[in-house]
C-alpha positions in Angstrom: -5.9 6.4 -23.9 -9.2 5.3 -25.7 -7.0 2.6 -27.3 -5.6 1.1 -24.1 -7.4 -0.3 -21.2 -6.8 1.3 -17.7 -3.7 -0.3 -15.9 -6.1 -1.1 -13.1 -8.5 -3.1 -15.5 -6.5 -5.9 -15.5 -6.3 -9.6 -13.7 -3.2 -11.6 -13.3 -2.9 -15.2 -13.8 0.2 -17.3 -14.0 1.7 -20.7 -13.4 4.9 -19.7 -11.2 7.3 -19.2 -14.0 5.7 -16.7 -16.1 2.3 -14.9 -16.1 -0.3 -13.1 -18.2 -2.5 -10.1 -17.7 -6.2 -10.2 -18.8 -8.4 -7.2 -19.4 -11.8 -6.5 -17.9 -12.8 -6.7 -21.9 -11.6 -10.1 -22.3 -8.1 -9.5 -23.7 -4.8 -11.0 -22.8 -2.5 -8.0 -23.6 0.7 -9.3 -21.9 2.3 -12.5 -21.9 6.0 -13.4 -21.8 7.4 -17.0 -22.5 9.2 -18.7 -21.3 9.8 -16.8 -18.3 8.7 -13.7 -16.8 11.7 -11.9 -18.3 11.5 -13.2 -21.8 10.3 -11.6 -25.0 6.6 -10.9 -25.0 4.2 -13.3 -27.2 1.2 -10.8 -26.2 2.2 -7.5 -25.7 -0.4 -4.8 -26.8 -0.4 -3.4 -23.3 2.7 -1.7 -24.8 1.7 -1.1 -28.7 -1.9 -2.0 -29.5 -1.0 -2.6 -33.2 2.4 -4.5 -33.1 2.2 -5.9 -29.5 -0.2 -8.9 -30.2 -3.0 -9.9 -28.4 -5.7 -12.9 -27.6 -9.1 -11.5 -27.3 -12.6 -13.2 -26.5 -15.7 -11.2 -26.1 -19.4 -10.9 -27.4 -20.0 -10.2 -31.0 -21.7 -7.3 -32.1 -23.5 -6.5 -28.8 -23.4 -3.8 -26.2 -22.1 -5.6 -22.8 -21.5 -4.8 -19.3 -18.5 -6.7 -17.9 -17.4 -7.7 -14.6 -14.4 -9.3 -13.0 -13.6 -11.6 -10.3 -11.1 -14.4 -9.0 -12.8 -17.8 -7.9 -12.7 -17.8 -4.3 -9.1 -18.5 -2.8 -7.4 -19.0 -6.2 -5.7 -17.6 -9.2 -8.4 -18.6 -11.6 -9.7 -15.5 -13.1 -13.6 -15.1 -14.4 -14.7 -12.3 -17.0 -18.3 -12.0 -17.1 -20.0 -10.5 -19.9 -23.8 -9.4 -19.7 -25.9 -8.4 -23.0 -29.5 -8.4 -23.3 -29.6 -11.7 -25.3 -27.8 -13.4 -22.5 -24.6 -13.6 -20.0 -21.3 -15.6 -20.8 -18.2 -15.6 -19.0 -14.4 -16.3 -19.8 -12.4 -18.5 -17.2 -8.8 -17.6 -17.7 -5.9 -19.7 -15.7 -2.5 -21.2 -16.2 -1.8 -24.8 -15.3 0.9 -24.6 -12.6 4.2 -26.1 -13.6 6.1 -27.0 -10.7 9.7 -26.5 -9.5 11.6 -27.5 -12.6 12.6 -25.2 -15.2 10.1 -25.9 -18.0 9.4 -24.6 -21.5 6.0 -25.7 -21.7 3.5 -23.2 -20.4 -0.3 -23.5 -20.9 -2.8 -20.9 -20.9 -6.4 -21.9 -20.4 -9.5 -19.9 -21.8 -12.8 -21.5 -21.2 -16.0 -19.9 -22.6 -19.2 -20.4 -21.0 -22.9 -19.0 -21.7 -24.7 -18.9 -18.5 -28.0 -17.5 -19.7 -29.7 -17.2 -23.1 -27.7 -17.6 -26.2 -24.2 -15.9 -26.8 -22.0 -15.5 -29.9 -18.3 -14.8 -28.9 -15.4 -13.6 -31.2 -12.3 -14.7 -30.6 -9.0 -13.2 -32.0 -5.4 -14.8 -31.6 -2.9 -12.3 -33.0 0.7 -13.1 -31.3 3.5 -10.8 -31.4 6.7 -12.7 -30.8 9.7 -11.1 -29.6 7.8 -7.9 -28.6 6.1 -7.7 -32.3 9.7 -7.7 -33.7 9.4 -11.3 -35.1 7.0 -12.5 -38.1 5.3 -15.7 -38.0 3.4 -18.1 -40.0 0.1 -19.6 -39.2 -0.7 -23.4 -39.5 -4.4 -24.4 -39.5 -5.4 -27.6 -39.3 -8.6 -29.6 -38.3 -7.1 -30.3 -35.0 -6.0 -26.7 -34.0 -3.6 -23.9 -35.1 0.4 -23.5 -34.9 2.0 -19.8 -35.0 5.5 -20.6 -35.6 8.5 -18.3 -36.3 11.3 -19.3 -38.4 13.7 -19.6 -35.1 11.6 -22.2 -33.7 9.4 -20.3 -31.4 5.5 -21.4 -31.5 2.3 -21.2 -29.8 -0.1 -23.8 -30.3 -3.9 -23.5 -29.9 -5.5 -26.5 -28.9 -9.2 -26.2 -29.1 -11.4 -27.9 -26.2 -14.7 -29.6 -27.7 -16.4 -32.5 -28.0 -16.4 -34.5 -30.9 -19.8 -33.8 -32.3 -20.1 -29.8 -31.8 -17.1 -29.0 -34.6 -19.9 -26.6 -35.8 -19.8 -24.5 -32.7 -16.2 -23.2 -34.1 -15.7 -21.4 -37.4 -12.1 -20.6 -38.0 -10.4 -18.2 -40.4 -6.6 -17.0 -40.6 -6.1 -13.6 -42.1 -3.5 -11.9 -43.9 -2.1 -10.4 -40.6 -1.3 -13.7 -39.5 -4.2 -13.8 -36.7 -6.9 -16.3 -36.0 -10.3 -15.4 -36.0 -13.7 -17.6 -35.2 -16.8 -17.3 -33.7 -18.4 -19.7 -30.9 -22.0 -19.7 -30.4 -23.2 -21.1 -27.3 -26.5 -21.9 -25.7 -26.8 -21.7 -21.9 -25.0 -24.4 -20.2 -22.9 -24.8 -22.9 -18.7 -24.4 -22.5 -16.0 -24.6 -25.1 -12.5 -23.3 -25.3 -8.8 -23.5 -26.1 -5.4 -24.1 -24.6 -2.7 -21.7 -25.8 0.7 -23.8 -25.3 4.0 -22.2 -25.5 6.8 -25.1 -26.1 4.3 -27.8 -27.2 6.0 -31.1 -27.8 3.6 -31.8 -30.8 1.0 -30.8 -33.0 -2.1 -29.3 -32.0 -4.8 -32.0 -30.5 -8.4 -31.5 -29.5 -9.1 -31.6 -25.6 -12.3 -33.0 -24.4 -14.3 -31.4 -21.7 -13.2 -33.9 -19.1 -9.4 -33.0 -19.7 -10.1 -29.2 -19.2 -12.2 -30.0 -16.2 -9.4 -32.1 -14.9 -7.0 -29.1 -15.6 -9.4 -26.7 -13.6 -9.6 -28.9 -10.8 -6.1 -29.4 -10.3 -5.3 -25.9 -10.6 -8.4 -24.7 -7.9 -6.7 -27.6 -5.5 -3.5 -26.3 -5.8 -4.0 -22.7 -5.0 -6.5 -23.9 -2.1 -4.2 -26.1 -0.7 -1.3 -23.7 -0.8 -3.5 -20.9 0.7 -4.4 -23.4 3.7 -0.9 -22.7 4.9 -1.7 -19.0 5.9 -1.6 -18.7 9.4 -3.2 -15.1 9.4 -6.5 -14.6 10.9 -6.7 -10.9 11.4 -8.4 -7.9 9.9 -8.3 -7.5 6.4 -8.0 -11.3 5.9 -9.4 -11.1 2.4 -6.8 -8.5 1.2 -4.0 -9.9 2.7 -4.7 -13.3 1.3 -5.2 -12.0 -2.3 -1.8 -10.1 -1.8 -0.5 -13.5 -0.7 -1.7 -15.1 -3.9 -0.3 -12.4 -5.9 3.0 -12.5 -4.6 3.0 -16.3 -5.2 2.0 -15.6 -8.6 5.2 -13.3 -9.1 7.5 -15.9 -7.6 9.8 -18.2 -9.8 9.3 -21.4 -8.4 12.7 -23.1 -9.7 14.5 -20.5 -7.6 12.2 -19.0 -5.1 13.2 -15.6 -6.6 10.3 -13.0 -6.5 10.1 -10.5 -9.5 9.3 -7.0 -8.7 6.6 -7.0 -11.2 5.5 -9.3 -14.3 5.2 -6.2 -16.6 7.9 -3.9 -18.3 7.6 0.0 -19.3 4.3 0.8 -17.7 4.7 4.6 -17.1 4.9 6.4 -13.9 3.5 9.4 -15.9 1.3 9.2 -18.8 3.5 10.4 -21.8 6.7 10.5 -19.8 10.0 8.9 -19.8 10.0 6.9 -16.2 9.1 3.9 -17.9 11.2 1.0 -16.4 11.3 -3.1 -16.8 10.6 -4.7 -13.4 10.7 -8.4 -14.5 13.6 -8.8 -12.2 14.3 -9.8 -8.5 15.6 -7.0 -6.5 17.7 -7.6 -3.4 15.9 -5.2 -1.5 12.1 -6.2 -2.6 12.8 -9.9 -2.4 14.1 -9.4 1.1 10.9 -7.8 2.3 9.2 -10.8 1.1 10.8 -12.9 4.0 9.0 -10.6 6.6 5.5 -11.1 4.8 6.1 -14.7 3.8 6.9 -15.5 7.5 4.3 -13.5 8.8 1.8 -15.6 7.4 3.0 -19.0 7.8 4.4 -19.5 4.3 7.9 -20.9 5.6 8.7 -22.8 2.4 8.5 -19.9 0.4 10.6 -17.9 2.7 13.3 -20.9 3.0 13.4 -21.1 -0.8 14.1 -17.3 -1.3 16.7 -17.4 1.5 18.5 -20.1 -0.3 18.4 -17.8 -3.5 19.5 -14.9 -1.5 22.4 -17.1 0.1 23.7 -18.0 -3.4 23.8 -14.4 -4.2 25.6 -13.8 -1.4 28.2 -16.2 -1.8 28.9 -16.2 -5.8 30.8 -13.0 -5.4 31.9 -13.2 -1.8 35.8 -11.6 -2.0 35.0 -10.3 -5.7 33.8 -6.8 -6.5 33.9 -3.9 -8.7 32.7 -0.4 -8.0 29.2 -1.6 -6.9 30.3 -4.2 -4.3 29.7 -8.0 -4.1 26.0 -7.7 -4.1 24.3 -6.7 -7.4 21.0 -4.3 -6.8 18.9 -6.9 -9.1 19.2 -10.0 -10.8 17.4 -12.3 -13.5 15.2 -14.9 -11.5 17.8 -17.6 -12.4 20.4 -15.6 -10.4 22.1 -14.3 -13.7 23.1 -10.5 -13.6 23.3 -9.4 -17.2 20.5 -7.2 -17.6 21.3 -4.5 -20.1 18.8 -2.0 -20.7 17.8 -1.2 -24.4 14.9 1.0 -25.6 12.6 -0.7 -28.1 11.7 2.0 -30.8 9.2 0.1 -32.7 6.9 0.3 -29.9 4.9 3.5 -29.3 4.5 2.3 -25.3 1.5 2.1 -23.1 -0.9 5.1 -24.4 1.9 6.7 -26.3 4.3 6.6 -23.0 7.8 6.3 -24.9 10.5 5.1 -24.7 9.8 1.1 -24.0 12.7 -0.2 -21.9 13.8 -3.8 -21.4 16.3 -4.7 -19.0 17.5 -2.2 -16.4 20.4 0.0 -16.3 20.0 0.4 -12.5 21.7 -3.3 -12.1 25.2 -1.8 -12.3 24.3 1.0 -9.5 25.6 1.3 -6.1 22.8 1.0 -3.7 24.3 0.5 -0.2 21.0 0.0 1.5 20.5 -3.4 0.1 23.3 -5.1 2.4 20.7 -3.8 5.5 17.8 -5.4 3.7 19.5 -8.6 3.1 20.8 -8.9 6.5 17.8 -8.1 8.4 15.6 -10.6 6.4 18.3 -13.2 7.0 18.4 -12.3 10.7 14.4 -12.3 10.9 14.1 -15.7 9.1 17.1 -17.1 11.5 14.8 -16.1 14.5 11.9 -18.1 12.8 14.1 -21.3 12.5 15.6 -20.9 9.2 19.1 -21.0 10.1 22.6 -19.7 8.4 24.8 -22.6 7.6 28.9 -22.4 7.8 29.0 -21.7 4.0 26.5 -18.9 4.3 28.1 -17.2 7.2 31.4 -17.1 5.8 29.9 -15.5 2.8 28.1 -12.9 4.9 31.3 -12.2 6.7 33.1 -11.5 3.4 30.2 -9.1 2.5 30.4 -7.3 5.8 34.2 -6.9 5.7 33.5 -5.0 2.3 30.9 -2.7 3.6 33.0 -2.1 6.6 35.3 -0.4 4.5 32.6 1.3 1.9 29.7 2.3 3.6 30.7 6.0 3.8 30.8 7.1 0.1 27.9 8.6 -2.2 25.7 6.2 -4.0 22.5 6.1 -6.3 20.0 5.3 -3.1 17.1 3.3 -2.8 15.0 4.9 -5.5 17.7 4.5 -8.3 18.1 8.0 -9.1 19.8 8.7 -12.2 21.2 12.4 -11.2 24.5 11.2 -9.8 25.7 9.6 -6.4 24.6 11.2 -3.2 25.2 10.7 0.2 21.7 9.0 1.0 20.5 8.8 4.7 18.6 5.7 4.1 21.7 4.0 2.8 23.4 5.1 6.0 20.6 3.6 8.3 20.6 0.5 6.6 24.3 0.1 6.6 23.7 0.2 10.3 21.2 -2.4 10.1 23.4 -4.6 8.2 26.2 -4.2 11.0 23.8 -4.4 13.8 22.2 -7.8 12.5 25.7 -9.1 11.7 26.6 -8.6 15.2 23.4 -10.3 16.8 23.9 -13.4 14.7 27.4 -13.6 15.8 26.3 -13.2 19.5 23.6 -15.8 19.2 25.2 -18.5 17.5 28.7 -18.1 18.8 30.1 -17.4 15.1 33.4 -16.0 14.2 33.4 -12.5 13.1 35.5 -9.2 13.1 32.8 -8.0 15.7 35.0 -4.8 16.8 35.3 -3.8 13.3 31.6 -4.0 12.8 30.7 -2.5 15.9 33.1 0.6 15.1 31.2 0.7 11.7 27.9 0.4 13.0 28.5 3.0 15.8 30.1 5.4 13.2 26.9 4.8 10.9 24.6 5.9 13.7 26.5 9.0 14.7 27.0 10.1 11.1 23.1 9.8 10.3 22.2 11.7 13.8 24.9 14.3 12.8 24.8 14.8 9.2 21.3 13.4 8.4 19.2 15.5 10.8 18.3 19.0 9.3 17.8 21.4 12.2 15.9 24.1 10.2 13.4 21.1 8.9 13.3 19.3 12.1 13.6 16.0 10.2 15.7 13.7 8.9 16.3 14.5 5.2 16.9 12.7 2.1 20.7 13.0 1.6 23.2 15.1 3.3 23.6 18.0 1.1 19.6 18.6 0.9 16.7 19.9 3.0 14.6 17.3 1.1 12.3 14.6 2.8 12.1 11.1 1.6 9.6 8.6 2.7 12.2 5.9 2.7 12.9 7.2 5.9 9.6 6.1 7.3 11.6 2.8 7.9 13.8 4.1 10.3 11.8 3.4 13.4 10.5 0.1 11.8 14.1 -1.1 11.6 15.0 -0.1 15.2 17.5 2.8 14.3 15.3 4.7 16.3 12.5 4.2 18.9 8.9 5.1 17.7 8.7 7.6 20.4 11.7 9.5 20.0 11.1 13.2 19.7 13.3 13.4 16.6 11.4 10.7 15.1 8.1 12.2 16.0 9.2 15.2 14.5 10.5 13.8 11.2 6.9 12.1 11.0 5.2 15.4 11.3 7.3 16.8 8.5 6.8 14.2 6.2 2.8 14.3 7.0 2.9 18.0 6.0 5.0 17.6 2.7 4.8 14.1 1.5 1.2 13.1 2.5 -1.6 14.1 0.0 -5.1 12.9 1.6 -3.4 10.0 3.0 -1.3 9.1 0.0 2.4 9.3 0.2 5.1 10.6 -2.5 8.3 9.3 -2.4 9.9 12.8 -2.4 9.9 16.0 -4.5 11.7 15.7 -7.7 11.5 19.4 -8.5 13.2 19.9 -5.0 15.7 17.0 -5.4 16.5 16.5 -9.3 16.7 12.9 -10.1 18.0 13.1 -13.5 14.8 12.4 -15.3 11.9 14.7 -16.8 8.6 14.8 -15.4 6.8 14.0 -12.1 5.0 10.9 -10.8 2.0 10.0 -8.7 1.9 8.7 -5.1 4.2 5.8 -4.1 1.6 3.1 -2.8 4.6 1.3 -0.9 5.1 4.4 0.7 1.5 4.7 1.8 1.6 1.3 3.6 4.9 2.2 5.2 3.2 5.3 6.5 0.5 3.3 8.0 3.3 0.9 9.7 5.0 4.1 11.0 1.7 5.6 12.4 0.8 2.4 14.2 4.1 1.9 15.7 4.3 5.8 16.8 1.0 5.1 18.7 -1.1 6.9 16.1 -3.4 3.9 15.8 -6.7 5.7 14.5 -4.9 7.6 12.1 -3.1 4.5 10.8 -6.4 2.8 10.5 -8.2 5.5 8.5 -5.0 5.6 6.2 -5.2 1.9 5.8 -8.7 1.8 4.9 -8.4 4.7 2.4 -5.6 2.8 0.7 -8.0 -0.1 0.5 -10.3 1.7 -1.8 -7.5 2.5 -4.4 -7.2 -1.1 -5.2 -8.3 -2.4 -8.2 -11.8 -4.5 -8.4 -9.7 -7.6 -7.7 -7.7 -6.1 -4.7 -4.4 -5.5 -7.1 -2.2 -2.5 -6.7 0.3 -1.1 -9.2 3.3 1.0 -8.3 1.7 4.5 -7.9 -1.6 6.2 -7.8 -2.1 9.4 -10.1 -3.8 12.5 -8.8 -7.0 11.4 -10.4 -6.8 8.1 -8.4 -6.0 5.9 -11.5 -3.2 3.4 -11.1 0.3 4.0 -12.6 3.5 2.0 -13.4 4.2 -1.5 -13.4 1.3 -4.0 -12.4 0.6 -5.5 -10.0 3.8 -4.4 -7.9 5.3 -7.1 -5.4 6.6 -4.2 -3.2 3.1 -2.9 -2.9 1.6 -6.2 -2.0 4.4 -6.8 0.5 3.9 -3.7 2.5 0.3 -4.1 2.6 0.8 -7.4 4.3 3.5 -5.7 6.7 1.1 -2.9 7.8 -1.9 -5.0 8.0 0.1 -7.3 10.4 1.6 -4.6 12.7 -1.5 -2.7 12.7 -3.9 -5.8 13.4 -1.3 -6.8 16.4 -1.7 -3.2 17.7 -5.4 -2.7 17.6 -5.7 -6.5 19.1 -3.2 -5.4 22.2 -5.6 -2.3 22.2 -8.8 -4.1 22.7 
């Protein structure tokens, strides 16, 4: 661990087509280009020696470091304090817009705010997950790191004509660039790292940098002004909203589950997955959060993306049905999972996986999530058109004939298909929402068939999903294992929040899955999932627990759990997938699902507290 920063010791920057992680020590240790799911350019997060990095830090001095976002933006400031002076590194990416582009600019500006500071800068790419060698071409106007296949990273210095003396660059035998930067109080200089540059490196003047900075700040503040949220925890909610926006591929509106790959759910374990794709489930949740905060354009963009996925395979399906579990951000579905054996993994947590084998699983709940989000969007004025309705009908007809079968389930287990209760609950949701849409809009529908299927789902869950001995609904029909996914049973309206069976289930979960407010997904020892090792508590589930408690009238407890969970955020308000017993963050970072659930829980709890006041 000494060679790797803690997962939570990172900030996120991005340009709405890709993103980068910046450590509190001034290193960019994760950056993929030209898209979220492209091979890494900097990847020392997964291998300290081979992955590549770009580091800016004080030279030969003991320093303290602090990190923050410029308020209401995605501009990151990393501050260094020494006896000799204080300085800061300002990191951001110039926003690209909604057209797909190969050009991505990562801006790193270094500023001395007190005394005199000498910074060391190292730029050492690791193209294609560290698999491709590169040459370094150093000129008086900048640097180009180039691979034989045409991939390149260009470094444009930011400086004035009379201060070349501030920069002394040296290329070493490891194809890295080293230089030092000496600054007095008030001075600032830096560089733009550009992927897909259209020409040779060039010097940028400070005025050009400041225009890039001002434009980026203005973009984020203008975007955030569309938020209609004025309730409690506004700062956390708005930071989550910005984080979700950073994980959105603007050309399509698709939200990636996380910008990282293969960060471990258990240090040294094998539960390491690539999350740089768009899950139907996760992204469907984004509709609630986005519309709940007033971001209608983003919700509309995702609904269009989802409608395209629903329509493109309507009437065409194999063993996994007409919808895939996940897609690339451009809507393609070839996500073959492979292992990169040359990388040691974060803190030795191998294997490192790219792609995701769960893409070919059967997960029935995704139809419920998709229909629920479409129904919710419809109620907020985002209507389903004729083409979309036809595709939905075809998907529902398939589900009507296939909902009653074993599947891999929400958690993408690799221990074989089972009759998961959550999948049946969400199948009920799919039919229920489709019937409501048909009725409210006078649309043609196989209403009687859907109604029979909906009622059969309900009867089966109530008779087979309920375990009399546990006095609770259980993970799947052949077990007595509890599962936190079922916290959504009351949220989606399958049960009322005051139903005795639901209250009993919530009590059972509190006894078995909750550890000092934090919530485990399930017990993998009691319900083997085909993988070795254990995992931490699941942050998504903790926020779902808050929502369930609030709806059940346990408001004081819900608020306490929410406030405790706020304490597990990192210094910037960001969350990974899981929390270890030590309180450290685990898994891919930051995770969209966690931030979506935070927003939902905050909206629900705030509304209930307002009504009670």
